[in-house]
C-alpha angles and dihedrals in degrees: 000000000000090000091056092055090044092055095043098081091050091049092048092048090049091048093047090048091052091047093048090046090052092048093047091045090049092049093050091044090052091048092050092046091048092049090048091049092046090050091049091049090047091051091047092049090050091051090050091048092047090050090049092050091047092050091047093047090049091049092049092046092051091045090054091048094051093042091050092051093049092045091049092052092050093044092050093049091047096051093041093051093048093049094048094049092045088054091053092046093051092043088236130141108295112223112195124191131175112275106225126215139174110258092206095054093124090066090053093048091048091050091053094046095110091061096053138055118243091254091051091052087052089055090055092048090049090054091048091052088060093041089054090053091048090048093050096044096045091048090052094042118142114200091204096055114081091197089066090059091052091047094053091042088057091047091054092048091050091051094050092044090053090056102034106022111199090354095067094106090060089071090061089064092057121096093241095193092057095043126091124221093250091058091053095056105025099068142090094261097068123080110266095233093055091043091058093046093052091046090053091051090051091049092053091048092053098048110121 
């Protein structure tokens, strides 16, 4: 009986030591597991964020590319139309060159659709309808056929009228070679709807 009581403290101490060891081991195991889980979540979140940034960067880069192509087509048609009509107005030698355009413009317009209202997209398509006609007629131009001159003259007038309405003749008084593109669209002569569309295109092109 005495031996039992003598061994009891040692047994209790041993049991308590085992229990404390298990508790401490469990705590450390939980801490390690939590840190590992937190690290995994952190890595996953970083991957998601990097993918989001990459997708956003890609979207912005493609938006700039498409906007630049559309802006270039409109700018080229605008300057070409003004120069041609000024030559007719001044009875000078009319130099006609093919007016280029991107054949896949509809894909670019569709890609930019989230940045424009439906009516604004319609404005862009209307301009491209006239640019397509300018492109076709200037590519098929025959210097020895006077009807071709009249046809392209009408194309240029239609393009300027689409942008400026009744103010289109004011552009013919501008020194086109000393005028920048922004001055031709950011003014009181142009129709407000087209002015806003062209400003939006410029803004997209200039996004860093």
